[in-house]
C-alpha positions as CSV (number, residue, x, y, z in Angstrom):
1,M,63.0,-45.5,60.0
2,G,60.5,-47.3,62.8
3,Y,57.8,-45.7,60.8
4,N,59.2,-46.2,57.5
5,K,59.0,-50.0,57.8
6,G,55.5,-49.6,59.7
7,D,54.2,-47.7,57.0
8,D,55.5,-49.9,54.3
9,Y,54.4,-52.8,55.8
10,E,50.6,-51.2,56.1
11,Q,51.2,-50.7,52.5
12,S,51.9,-54.6,51.6
13,I,48.9,-55.5,53.2
14,F,46.5,-53.2,51.4
15,D,48.2,-54.3,48.1
16,L,47.6,-57.6,49.5
17,L,44.0,-56.9,50.1
18,T,43.9,-55.1,46.6
19,S,45.0,-57.8,45.2
20,K,42.4,-60.7,46.5
21,G,39.3,-57.6,45.4
22,L,39.1,-57.0,49.3
23,I,39.8,-53.5,49.3
24,V,37.0,-50.5,49.0
25,I,36.8,-49.0,45.9
26,G,38.0,-45.5,46.3
27,S,39.2,-45.9,50.1
28,T,42.9,-45.0,51.0
29,R,45.5,-46.3,53.6
30,G,44.9,-44.2,57.5
31,G,48.8,-43.5,57.3
32,A,49.9,-41.9,60.3
33,G,46.8,-40.1,61.0
34,N,44.0,-41.5,63.6
35,L,42.1,-43.3,61.1
36,T,42.1,-46.8,60.5
37,D,44.7,-48.3,58.7
38,I,42.7,-50.2,56.4
39,K,38.9,-50.4,55.1
40,F,38.7,-53.9,53.9
41,S,35.6,-55.7,52.2
42,F,33.3,-58.5,53.4
43,D,29.7,-59.8,52.2
44,F,28.9,-56.1,51.1
45,Q,30.3,-55.1,54.1
46,E,32.6,-51.9,54.6
47,C,35.2,-53.2,58.0
48,N,38.5,-51.3,59.4
49,L,41.5,-53.0,60.1
50,E,44.8,-52.0,62.3
51,V,47.8,-53.2,61.1
52,K,51.4,-53.5,62.8
53,L,54.3,-54.5,61.4
54,D,55.4,-56.9,64.7
55,L,55.2,-56.7,68.6
56,D,57.5,-54.0,68.8
57,A,54.9,-51.6,67.0
58,D,53.9,-48.9,69.0
59,Y,50.1,-47.8,69.4
60,G,50.3,-44.1,69.5
61,Q,53.1,-42.2,70.6
62,K,52.7,-38.9,72.1
63,M,54.2,-35.7,73.4
64,L,54.0,-34.1,76.2
65,R,54.2,-30.8,77.8
66,W,54.9,-28.9,81.9
67,D,53.4,-25.5,82.1
68,N,52.7,-23.7,85.8
69,G,53.1,-27.6,87.7
70,I,50.5,-29.4,85.1
71,W,51.5,-31.7,82.7
72,S,49.2,-31.5,79.4
73,W,49.5,-33.1,75.9
74,C,51.1,-30.8,73.2
75,V,48.5,-32.1,70.5
76,E,45.1,-33.0,71.3
77,D,43.5,-36.2,69.5
78,A,41.8,-38.9,70.0
79,V,44.9,-41.7,71.0
80,T,45.7,-38.8,73.9
81,L,41.5,-39.0,74.8
82,F,42.7,-42.7,75.3
83,Y,45.2,-42.1,77.0
84,T,43.7,-39.6,79.5
85,S,40.6,-42.0,79.8
86,V,43.1,-44.6,82.0
87,G,44.5,-42.6,84.2
88,I,48.0,-41.3,82.4
89,L,48.0,-37.9,83.2
90,N,47.4,-38.2,86.6
91,I,49.9,-40.7,87.1
92,I,52.1,-38.0,85.9
93,N,50.8,-35.1,87.5
94,A,51.2,-36.9,90.8
95,K,55.0,-37.6,90.6
96,N,55.2,-34.0,91.4
97,F,58.7,-33.3,90.4
98,I,59.5,-29.6,88.4
99,P,61.6,-30.8,84.9
100,N,64.6,-29.2,84.5
101,R,63.7,-29.0,80.7
102,Y,60.9,-26.3,81.3
103,S,62.3,-24.5,84.5
104,I,65.6,-23.6,83.6
105,P,66.4,-21.7,80.4
106,K,67.0,-24.6,77.7
107,E,70.5,-22.9,76.4
108,E,71.7,-23.8,80.3
109,I,70.6,-27.4,80.6
110,T,73.6,-29.1,81.6
111,C,73.5,-33.5,80.9
112,Q,73.3,-34.0,84.0
113,Q,69.7,-32.2,84.5
114,K,69.3,-33.8,81.3
115,K,69.6,-36.9,83.4
116,Q,67.7,-36.1,86.4
117,D,64.7,-35.4,84.2
118,Q,65.0,-39.2,82.6
119,K,64.8,-40.2,86.0
120,A,62.3,-38.2,87.6
121,F,59.7,-38.6,84.5
122,E,60.2,-42.4,83.3
123,D,58.6,-45.0,83.9
124,E,56.0,-47.9,83.2
125,V,52.2,-48.5,83.5
126,E,50.3,-51.6,82.6
127,I,47.4,-50.7,80.9
128,D,44.0,-53.4,81.1
129,I,43.9,-54.6,77.4
130,N,40.0,-54.0,77.6
131,S,40.5,-50.6,77.5
132,L,42.7,-50.6,73.9
133,Y,39.5,-52.9,73.0
134,D,36.9,-49.9,74.1
135,F,39.6,-47.6,72.1
136,Y,39.4,-49.2,68.8
137,S,35.5,-50.3,68.9
138,S,35.2,-46.4,69.5
139,K,36.3,-46.4,66.3
140,N,34.3,-48.8,65.0
141,C,37.6,-51.2,64.3
142,Y,37.5,-55.0,65.5
143,Y,40.6,-56.5,63.3
144,I,44.0,-56.3,63.4
145,Q,46.9,-58.0,61.5
146,I,50.3,-58.2,63.5
147,G,53.4,-59.0,61.0
148,G,54.9,-62.4,62.2
149,Y,51.9,-62.9,64.6
150,G,49.1,-62.8,62.1
151,F,45.2,-61.6,62.4
152,Y,43.1,-61.6,65.1
153,H,40.1,-59.9,66.4
154,L,40.2,-57.4,69.2
155,K,37.0,-56.8,71.1
156,Q,35.0,-58.9,69.5
157,D,34.5,-61.1,66.3
158,I,31.9,-59.2,64.8
159,L,32.2,-61.0,60.9
160,S,32.0,-64.5,62.5
161,L,35.2,-65.2,61.2
162,G,36.3,-67.6,63.8
163,T,39.8,-65.6,64.8
164,S,40.8,-65.9,68.3
165,Q,41.0,-62.8,70.3
166,F,44.1,-60.3,70.1
167,A,44.9,-61.4,73.8
168,C,48.5,-60.3,76.2
169,K,49.8,-57.7,78.7
170,M,50.2,-54.1,77.1
171,K,52.4,-51.6,79.0
172,L,52.2,-47.8,78.7
173,R,55.8,-46.7,78.6
174,L,56.9,-43.1,80.0
175,R,59.8,-41.5,78.3
176,A,62.1,-38.4,78.4
177,K,63.7,-39.2,75.5
178,T,66.8,-37.2,73.1
179,I,65.4,-35.7,69.9
180,H,68.7,-34.8,68.6
181,S,72.0,-35.1,70.7
182,V,73.2,-32.0,70.3
183,P,71.9,-29.4,71.6
184,I,71.5,-30.6,75.1
185,Y,68.2,-29.5,75.7
186,K,66.6,-31.2,72.5
187,Y,64.7,-33.8,74.3
188,G,61.0,-34.2,75.4
189,F,58.4,-36.2,77.5
190,Y,56.8,-39.2,75.8
191,A,53.8,-41.7,76.3
192,V,53.4,-44.8,74.2
193,L,52.1,-47.9,74.4
194,K,53.4,-51.3,73.5
195,V,52.9,-54.9,74.2
196,D,54.6,-55.9,77.1
197,K,56.7,-58.9,75.4
198,K,57.0,-60.7,78.7
199,K,53.4,-61.5,78.8
200,K,53.0,-61.4,74.4
201,P,49.8,-63.3,72.4
202,K,49.8,-66.3,71.3
203,K,50.0,-66.5,67.4
204,S,47.1,-66.9,65.5
205,Y,45.9,-69.5,63.5
206,Y,45.0,-66.7,60.4
207,D,47.7,-64.4,59.0
208,L,47.0,-62.1,55.9
209,E,50.2,-62.9,54.4
210,Q,49.6,-66.8,54.9
211,K,53.2,-67.1,57.0
212,D,54.4,-70.1,58.7
213,G,51.5,-72.5,57.7
214,R,49.1,-69.9,58.9
215,E,45.3,-69.7,56.8
216,F,44.1,-67.0,55.2
217,P,41.0,-65.8,57.4
218,T,37.8,-65.9,56.1
219,I,37.0,-62.8,54.3
220,I,37.3,-64.2,50.8
């Protein structure tokens, strides 16, 4: 449901920019993949834009597996490479626990053993916001729109729009999350990056949706 709402919001921003003639001809949304969400046009340049529904949106939920004492990613991509670069696999492997989910025949796992896995695995790690900037700049993405908060630049305001920087604290949350309540063994181990709402950003002066009196950025 969260993804559907986020996808709908991304589509609404795509449609809004299209209506203003700011979408690169022939371009499509990135959707749930690893591509940048939207490409907009400014001064004959093609610019990448990340779009988030709100501050609760995640910045890439990724699943892990355990094999022969080592944690690794189920599928490797640009996001998992970023997570690895900031030391997440090292942090998880340093926990030194053997998950019941991978060491007991799955049909024999009890509720108590599932809770043991959750307690041993779950954690929160603060991530340097500069690492997030570097991740997006590696994708040539320097701007972000967040529902209810507005339009910001990330690593730098490369178009000199006068935007404020998306400045906040980020936390990477480790979860042993239920996939299906039945059978018991239907749970997995995940890492997900989110904004720490205790240290959230100030609302931007600019906003593609122009809500609450915020101005449309100077990209027209």
